[in-house]
N, C-alpha and C positions, 0 to 999 in steps of 0.2 A: 804538499799536499793540503788537497783544495778540500775544506771542511764544507757538509751541504746540510741544512735543517730543513724540513719537511714545513710549509706553511703550517700555519694553525687552527686552518677553515678553509674548507673546500672553496676556490674562486668557481661564478656561476655567469663569468662572463662570455656572452655569444659573440658580439662583436665589439668592432671599434670603429670609429670615423677621428681622422686626425684633424681634426678642424674648432677654431674656436668660434663658435656659432650659436644663434639659439634655433629652436628644432620645432618640430608639427609631425605627428604621424599621419599618414592617410585614413579616410573613416574608416567607419568599421564595415560599411559596406561593401569597398573595395578590396578586390584581390588581385595580382598581390599585394604582397604589405608594404608601404614605402614610408620612409622618413626624409621629410623636406627639413634641410638645413640652410640659412640663412645668416650672414656674417655680424657679427654684435656689434653693435653700435659702441663705443667708449671701449673699447678692448681692441688691443692688437696682438698678433700671431707672434710667435717666435721671429717671423723674418720682418717683423713692423711695417708689414706691407697694407698701404692703405687702398690697395681695392677691393671691392667687394662682388660677393655672387651669392645666387639663390641655386642649391644644389639637392637633388632627389636623388637616393638612394635606395637600393632593392635588399630587401630581408631576406634572404635566401640561406633558411635553415639546416638545407640541405649539405651545404659548404661548409665542411670545417674550421675555413679559413677565418681569421677573426675580421678580413678585411671586407666593407660590404662595398656592393659593384654599384659603382655610380651610373644610375641609367640617363641624368639629362642636366646641361651644367647652363645658368645664362647668368653675363655678366650684365652685376646691376650697377648703377650711380646712388643707390642707396646701401643704409649700414641699419639696422632694424633693432629694436626694442622688443617685438613681440610679432610672434608670428603662428595663426593657427588657421586649420588646414578643415573647410566644410563639406557636405557631401551635396550643395546647391545645385539642383539641376532649372536649368531653364528655361521657361516655354519657346520663348524667340532664339535660343541659341543651345549648342549641344556641347556640355562641359562632361566629356564620358570620365573625368577624374575628380571633378569635385572643383572646388577651389578654393585655392591661396590666399589669406587675406593678411598681408603684412603691415606691422605698426613702425613708421619710420620714425625719424630722428627730429623732423621740423614739421611737425604736424601736419603729416601728408599719411594715409589711408591705400593703398595700393592691391589691387585685385588681381592675380595670376592665372594664368590655366595653365594647371601640371600637366596635362596632356599634351601641351607645345612643348614645354622644356623636355619633356620626353622625346618627345620626338624630333627637338632639335630644332624647330622652329625660331624665327627672329622677332615673331606679334605674339609675344610672351602677354605683355599686361591688358589685361578687358578693359579698366578702369581704375580711376586715381581721384581722390581728394584730399586737400589741404586745408580743411575748413576747423581742425581743431588747433590749438595752442598749445603750442612746445611739442614735446616727444611724446607716443603715442605709446603707453607703458602697459595698456591693458587691452585687452580683445576676449569675446566668445562668441559663439554661434549660438545660437537657440537652436534644443535638438529637437521643439516641436514642430518647428515655421524655419525650415534650415537658410530660410532666405534673408532673414534678421539678423544682424550682428549687432551687438554692444561694445561700443569704445570709452576711452577714458583718456586724460589728457591730463594737463595743467588748467588750474584756476577752476577745478569743480566741473569740468568738462565733460560731461557722459552726452554721447550720442548714438541713438539706434536707427542703421542704415540699412535699408531694403535692398538687397541688392537687384530687384528687379529695376529700380529706380535710385539710384546710385546716388544720386545729386541733389535729395533733398530729405536732409537726414533728419529726424523729430529728439525730445528731449524728453526724458523719464519724468520731471518737473523741474520747478526752481533750484537753481543751482543752491547747492547746501552751504551756509555758511558757519564760519570764515571761509573764504576763498582757497583752496586748498590741491595738493593736487591727487589724481588719482592714480592709486598702483595696480589696484584689482580691478576687475568687474566678473560676475558671473552670474549664468541663467539658472534660476531653479531648475531642478530637474524632477518635480512631479508639478508645478503649476507654471503653463507655459508666461505667464503676466507678470508673472513675479523675478524683478530683475536688484541682484545686491551688487554694492562697489564700498569699495573701503581704502582707506587713506594710508597715509604713512604715521599719521597722530595719532592713529588707534581706532577709529571710529569708523562703523559701518553701517553701511545705510543697504535700507529696507524698500523698493520702489514697487508700485502697481502701474503698470502701462495703462490696465483700465480705467483709473480715477484719474494717470498722468500726476501722480505725487506722489510722496515721501510718505509709507505708514509706520516705518519704525527707524529707532538709532538703538544701536547697541557700542558699547564702550566701557571699557576697563575703568576702573574707579583710581586705579594707581598712576594711569599717566603714562607710563609706561612701557605701553604696547605701542612697535614701528611696524604695522602692517605689511609683511612681504608676503603675505598669502591668501586666500581666499576660498573656499571651499563649500557648496551645498552637499546635505547628508543624501546621495541615488534614492535613498526609500523614505526617508521619513520629512516632510515637506518643509516643516519649522524649524527643523536644524542645521546649523550650517558651523565651519569652522575655522579659526583669525591664526594666521601664525605670527610671530612676534620676531624682530631683525635684533632686537636691541638687547645687547650680551648680559644687561641687567636683568634681562627677562625674557629667557628663551625660551618661550612654552608656545603651546597651541593650546587655544582655546574652543571649547564646545558648547556653543550655544543653542538655548530653544528659546524659539520669539515669543512661546506661548509665556516664559518664564524667564524675560528679556531683564529681571536686576540684577543678575551677580552668572557668570557661565555654568554650564552644567555639569562642565567636566574638565580639567586641565589637564595635559599631557605635557610632562616633566621630566627631560633624558636630556635631552642637549645642553651643553655646556656653554655654548654660544649663541648667538642668534641665529633664528630659525631663516633660510632665504629661501626657500620655496615648498610647497605641499602639492599632494596631487593625490583624489582618492577615485577609488576604482569603481567603476561604473558595474564592475562586475560581481565584486561581494563588497558589502559595506562596510565590514569587520574588516579591510586591509586600507592604510590610509599612509604615502609614503611621506617623509620629510627630510628634508637635507637642509644642513648646517656649514656654519663657520667653524666650527669643532671637527670640518673633516669625516664626518661621518653624514650615513643614509640609511634613516631609519624604519623598518615599517611596522606600525600600529595596528594593536585594536582599538579603535579610538569609543566603543563602546565600553572596554574594560580599563583603559588609558593603561594598557601593558603592551611591551616592547615585543612583539613576535621575535624579528630578524633584525640581524644589522647585517648591510652588505658589505663587502667590503669594497673598498675607495682605493684611491691614490689619498697625495699629502695636499691635495688642494682642494678648496672648494668647488662645489657642485650647487650654481645657481640656479639650476631647472631641473626639474625630474617630471617625466610624465610615464603614463599608462598606457601598452600600445592599445588602441581599442578592438582591434581584429584579434589580438591574441592574446588573451589579459593574465597571462602570467608572463610576459615579456614588458619589459620598461626600459626606460632610456633616462641616462643621466650626464649634460652638459656641467664641464669643469672648467676651469680658470686656467688649467695649464693646457688647453686647447686639443680637448679630446672629447667626441662625445661619446661613451660606451653604452653598450647595450647588455641588458640583464634577463637573466631568469631566476624568478623566485621558487622554480620548482628543482632548485639542485642542478649541478654539470662536475666538471672538473677542470684540473689547469693547466692541462696539457697543451692545449691550445695556445694561453697564455704563453707561457715556457716556451714552446713554439714559433712563438712572432718574436719575445725578444731575441732568441736565437737570431734569429733571418735577419731580426735588424741589425744587429750587432756583426753580422757575415757582411751585409750590404755594406754596412758602410765601412768596412774597413779592405774586405776580399780576402785575396790572397798576400795582399803587399805588408810591410813592414812600416806601422804609422811610423818609426822613428827616424826612417833613411838610412835604414843599415845595408839595403839593396838585399836584404835574404829573406825567402821567398817563407810564411809562415803556417803550420802546419796545417792540417785541417781541425775547428773548432770541436771538441770534445767537451758535452756538457754534463756534469755531474748525475748520478741516477738516482734517485731516492728510495732506499731499499723500503719503505714503508708502502703496503699494500694499498690498489687504489679501492677509493670510497665516495658512493654517492650519498651525500646529505640532501634530506629534505629540512627546509629548514622552516617548514609552519607545522606548529604544533599539532594542526587538525588540517583535513583538506580543504583545499578555497572552496568557494561557492556552487564554482564552475565545474568542478570535476565531482562534486558531492550528487549522491544520486536527489533529482530533484523531487521524485515522488518513492513511494517504493511499498510494497505490502506481500504478506508472509499468512499461509494457513494455518490453522490452530487445530487444536483438539475440537472434536464438535463440530464443523464445519464453520469454525469464527473463522474470519477473514480480520485481519489485523492491517492497516493502513496507515499512510502515513504523505504527508505534503509540507515540502519543505520552501513554501512560498512565501514570503515577509505576510505577517499575519496584520490584518484588519486592526483600525482603530479601535473598532468595537471589541476587538478579539485581542488582547495583548498576548498571546501566548500560543506555541505551535500546538495544534492538536492531535493525538494518534486514536485512529477510530476503531472501533470495532463493531463489526456488522456480522449479521448470519447470510449466510449464501446456501441455498437453495438450489441444488441442481437436478432433484429428481422428484417433482413435482407431481406424476401421477403415483409414483412409490407411495408417498406420503400421504396423498390423497386416499388410497388403498390401505394404507397402514393407519390410516385415522378411522375409515370404515369399519374395519375389525376390531379398532380397538372398543369403539362404540359397542360394536355388537357383542363383546365381550362382559362392557359395562351392563347392558340392559338385559343380556341374556336373549334378545331376539335369534338365534339358533337358525330355529325352521326359515324364517323370514330372510335372511340373509344367501342360505343355502338354495332357495327360490329362486334368489335374483340372479346366484350363479349360473344356477339351469338354466333361466331366463337368457342370461346372456356369452354362454359357451360356444365357442367357437368352432366344436368337433363332439360326435358323438361321446367319445370317450370322457373328457370332458365333463357333457350331459349326464353320463352315467354315474362319474364318479360323485358329482355331488349329488346325486338322487341317493346314492348309497349313502351317504354321509346325511344327509336328510332324514331318511328311516329312520335313525339312532333317535332324535329327540322326536319321535312319535310313538301310539301306542302299537301294539302288537308288531314290534319292529319286525320279527321273524316272521310274521306272517307278509309283512310287506317286501323282504326281502326276497321271497318265494313268488312273490308277484313282478321284482324286475327280474328275476332269472326266468320269466313266462312260464310260471306254475299259478295258475290261479283257479279255486278251489269250485268256484261256480262251474267253468268250463268241465273240468275232470265231471263233475257231478254229471252233465247235459251226456257225455260221452258213454259212460257206464251204464247210462240209462236205455242210450240210444242198443247199446252191446247185446245188454242181459235180455231187450226185446228179440232180437237175429237169431240169439240160442234158444230159445223157447221153441221156435219155428222147427227147429230140426234136431230137438231132443230125443222125439220117439224112431228119427231116420238111424241116430247113431247106437239106439241102444241094441247089445248084443247079449242071451245067455251064457252068464257063467260056464265055463269048463267045469264037469262032474266032477275027473278025478281031483284037480286043482281044490276044487270047495271041499270034496272029503274030506282029503288033509288037512285043510284052515280048521274044517269044525271038529276033526280029531283034537287037532293042539289045542281048541278054545275049550273042549270038556275037558281036557286033561289041565288045564291051564297055563298052557307053554304059551305065554303073549308074545314072550319073544320069537317061538318058532312061527306062531301064525305072521307074525310080521315079517319077519324073511319069506316064508312063503308069500303074502301079498306082495313084496319087494320085488321079486325073482320074476313074478307074472304082472308087474307093471301098477299094480293096482295101490296108487299110489295114496289117495284117500281113505284105502280101506286100512293101508297099512297106521297113516298119519293116528287114525280113529283107534287103532286098537293098540297103540303107543302108548295113547293117553291113560287110557284104561290099565297098562302096564305099570306104570308110573312115570316121575319126571325122569329116572336115569334112561330106562326104556326110551322114551320120550326123544332125550336129546341125543341116544345112538343114530335114531331112526330119522331124524333130522339131518347128521353128519352123513350118514347112507343115501338120505335122498338128492342132497344139495353135490356132494359126490356124483353120484348117478345121471341129475337133472343137467341138460346141455344148451338150456334155452338160453336168449338173451338176456332176460333177466335174469336168471338164478342166482346170480351174483347180488344182486340187489335184493331178492326176497333173503339170502342166507345171511345178508347184514340185516336187514328187518327182522328175522328171526334172531339171530344169533349175536345182536348188538358190537359186531366185532369191525366199527367203521374205520377205525386206524388203519387197519391191515387192506380195505378197500381202497383207501384214499391212500395208501401206500404203492396199491398194484395198480392201484385205474388208470385207463391212458387216457393222459391228461386234454385231449381234446376234447373228452366228454367231463368236463372240469364243472360247466354249467350244472350239472345233471348233478355230480357229487356234492357240489358244495347246496345244492338244494336238498340233500339228503341229508345233510348235515343241518342244515336248518330244522326240518321237521322233528327228526329223531335225538338230535344230540343233547346231553343233559346239560343246565348253563353253567357247572362249573367244569365241564369239559369243552363248550365250543369253542374258545378263542383259541385253546390248542390244537384242534380238531382243525380249524379254518386254515392255521398256519403251515399247517403239512401241505397245503396245495401249494410249496412257495418251489416245488420241481418246476411249477409252469415258468417260471424264468429262466431254468433250463433249456427249455425248447422256444424260446422264442415267444415265450406267450405272456410278455411282461404286464401289458395292461391287461389280463385275466388275471394275474399275480395280485395287483395292485387291489381291485377288489376284495380280493379273498383277503389281502392285510388291514382293509377297512373293516371288513367284518369281523378280524379277530381282534381289531383295534391295538395291532400291533405296529407301535409309531417308528420304532426304528427299524425292520422293514421296511416301511412304507417308503421312509428318506433314501434307503440305501436304492430300492428301486428306481427310485426317482433321479436320485443323482449319474445314475448310469445313460439316463437320456439326453439331462436336459445342463442346460448353462448354465452352472451356478456362478459364475461373472455378473449374471445379467439381473438387474434390482428386480425387475418384473417378474421374472421366471424364478426369483426365490419368494417373493411377493404370493407368488402361487404355492410354492409348497409352504411355506408357514403357516397360510390360509388354510389349507386341507390339515394340515397337521394339530394347529391348535383347534379346529373345530372339530377333530376324532378325538383328539385330548380332551374335550371337554365332556364327547359322549359318553367314553369309557369313564371319567369320573361320574356320570348323570347315572350307568348303568352300574358299578359298581358301590355306587355312595362313600367312596375315597379320593383321594388326589392319584392319579394315574404313577404306574411304575416307575422306576428310574431312569431317568433317559440315559439312553445310550452315549456313546463315545462320538458316532457320527451326527445323530442329532444335537448333540450338547455344541458340536462345533458346528452346525448351518445355523443354531440358534444365534448364538456369538458372532458368527458372519451378519446375521441379521440386525444382531444388535449393533453392530460395529457400524451398520450401515445408517442405521436410525441415526446415528451420535455424531456421525458426518454432517447430517442434514439437520444437525441440532435439535432434536426429540429425544433429548436423554431422560425423560420420564419414562416414555412409552422404551424405551432399548432399555430401561434399569428390567421391567416388568418381563423381558424374553430372557434374561439372564437366568441360566440355571443355576440350581443354589446349590450345588453338589462342587466339582474340582475346578468350575470359573467363576468362584465365591469373590478371587482376588481381584478379578474384571472389575466385577461389582463395586466394590470398595473402591478402586481406579478411580470408576466412572463419577463416584459418589464423591470421592475427593476433589475431581475435576471441574467437577459445576460447582461445587462450592468455591473455588478458585478465583472459575469465571464468574461467579455473583459479586464475588469481591472485587473482580476489577470494573465489571459494572455499576458497583458502588465508588468507587474510587473515580472512576469516565463519571458520574455524574458531580463531585466534589469537585480535570484539565480545565468544568465548567463557572458551578455556583460557589463563589466565594463570601461567606456573610459577613456582615459587617459586624464591629466590635461591637457588644452588648454595651448595652445605655445602662450606666450605674443607676441605680435605684434610689441613691441618695435623695430627698426632696430639697428644691434648692429654692431661698427664698429671698425675692428682689427686695432687695432696698431703695429706697427713692435718691432719685439722682439731686445731688445736690446744686443750690440756684444757681450758682456760677456755671455750673457745666451742661443746664438747660439749654444753652443756646446751641449747644453741638445736639442734641437731641433732635432741635428744631430744623438746621441746617443740614443736618443728614438726613432727616426722613423726608424733607421737600424734594431735597437732591434724588432719593431712592423714588419718589414719585414721580421725578421727570424719565428718571432711567428706565422706570418700569415703562411707561409709553410708547418707549422708543424698542425695547426689548421683544425678543421671541418669547413665548411662553415657557419654551423648554427651559431658557436660561433662568426667567423667573420661578419657576420651580424649583432650578436647583438651587437659588439662592436661597429660597425661603427654609431649604431642607439644612443647606448650611448655618441658616440662622438657628435651627432647631438642635442641631448639634451644639453652636456655642452653646446653646442655655443651659442644656447640658453635662457640660464640658469636653462633649467627646469630640478633640480638635482631630485626633488622628481620623475619626468619623468624616470632620467636615473635608478633612484635605485630602480624604479620599472624591469626597461628591465633587470637588473644586477639578480636582485631575480628570473627571467624567465631563464638565462642561466643556472645560479647554480643549478637550480631545474631539468632543462630538458636534462643537460649535461652529459658526460663524466667526473667524479671525476676529476681523474686524471690528465684531460686538463685544468682543471680551478683551481686545489688548489692551485697552488703555487702562480697566482697574481689576482685573484679576491678579494678574503679577502681584500689587499692594495688598490684596486680600488674600493672595498665601502667604507673605512675608507677617501680615497681623496674625494668621492662622500657626503660622509656625514661632512665632516669637513667643503666643501665646500658652503652645505645649510645651514649650523649653522652659517658661517658668511657671509653670502649674497652677495660672493663675483660675 
């Protein structure tokens, strides 16, 4: 019975090449992705073959097989120590796939055209040189000027090659002493003229090609570093890492050239020497290392934390590289004759198991390897009962799949935005920005105008402005009606707006009276004797009621009214009713209402097309306490498509809720400017009602409360929180008011917090008085010497550095060493490196030591 054990971790291997070779990925600009391999020098494969070749394989992740497709092979007379692939494009020649640069065993550097290797051409060598002494173990292409290549070999030899003029290399400066092998070279990722080199002795040198000179050396004081790898920080120009191959010190040191007295960080997790390192250009928080302990580790160099350990074979990996095109892919070359391609994004072990089964089947086939002549049964692999799982090895997503920017809207029209780009040297932290977004500028302008009117009380001027700018007759009439509320004799002004002017009426009446006088005698007729006699008898007997009835029967209306007055109030009321019931003139109803004061019945039964006359009558005769309710009776006009006329009636009545209801039927409540139109009318009318009643307006109805809340919400979304609060009703919407107030406080607090992601006050200086003691005579020479040196330095340093040094001196005087260290950091991060590299590291050591000792 075969026992099967599931693997302890998820294998992330994507592809595999059976070669004992060094490797180089195609440049990021090129697609598809290729991996070049060159037969490694001083190593033999399992067949002990002495032949050598240069091969190019295509990375096809759509193909599930572990095998990488070979795209081209070139049989080479050379074996290689180093291989790099640059994107060089020549003005005179066409290199569509760039240039492969190989470092050979005998001091030779060969340039190959990878496009010709893929096409199968025999003329693949572009150029070559044997200027170096000994094996060329170090090569790197300048990422800014891709025609520049740095190389390193024995006897401290470093050459800078121009691929456009390959036969005349230059040196970065005098050879470093004592002479030693160059194991690594690397161009700075931020400054194109800075080059670093390292040697097995543990020393790293930094060269400035503009000055053609060495500018700084860094080395560990333990003298146990055996440099096997060198890499620059992709983002911070002054930081680099060095790897140690020595089993006694299997570490990776991170150095900052601004403080080059000791390593900034030490990455310790390997148990034996580190053979190679690779810093991801796509994410500076990912650093790969491989060592003699058969381990491949992925670090965060900023925290010295191991993020993940890749599964490897039992053989050492001597070279590891990131794929420039696909940042999640890496390759590792091991001494067991394999180059493995991995993904740090996780994967499964199915392909590996299948590959192993295929290799067994290919080796044995169906034959018995022991010569029994029997056919073997088909190979059956045990299956794991464990469910398939996907493993994401990293604790947080790599930089290239993180959102480079982000934004989110919050309460009050606030926009929270972030930028994941690398902070500048002046700004050492990432910033989250909170900004105010205004989309309805016209709406806010009109709202501010309304708010200013409410504050100043200039309602007449506001209404007049609206009348002048009215787009139609209805708007002009509405604002004219609203304006009247703030003027004297408002009812008289209402009548004028309805078309009834007292002056014009007096002229018409005067003209009509003159016409009547002309025809008075013509129409005069003698009363009938018999009726007169009956009336006479009734009057003589005091029977006023009978006399009135006789006059009404004989159509003597005037006589009946006069006699009814003499007969008393009761008879007069009866006579008026009989008169109005008998009268059939067009204005009899109006005369009846004027005499009987029954306006409510008139408004309930009148023809709504005569709404103007009805409203004018109410203006003239209604008592103040019944005026609003009588105007509101004309709401029947809405039922007969007289909505415009109904709105005017609601304005006269001061009915806010009915005005809002009528408006909501016709207008688009989702349009900010349309809502602004309503609020302007409602707020002005509300002020008019308060003015006429001498108190606050009536309780806000549900629809008006909804519109006001909608308006307040719209104001809040544009950032006008104070104005929004003033429009919220004080009853059922109180919780909304409290919510807005709370949110406003929260945002104010955030604004204060944001003021502090930028201002970091320095530590307060102690108030104790410092008394200077005289310098002992034997130490005066120090003072004199250093003061002289300072004067010389002052003459050469920039004013910013000099000012910073004075600030440091002040902090030393007050024993505020922490402040001094902060100023020191600011100076070195914002000044020219060449001006400060000589003395600032020493000054930092002195300040740090003084702070520890508390002197």
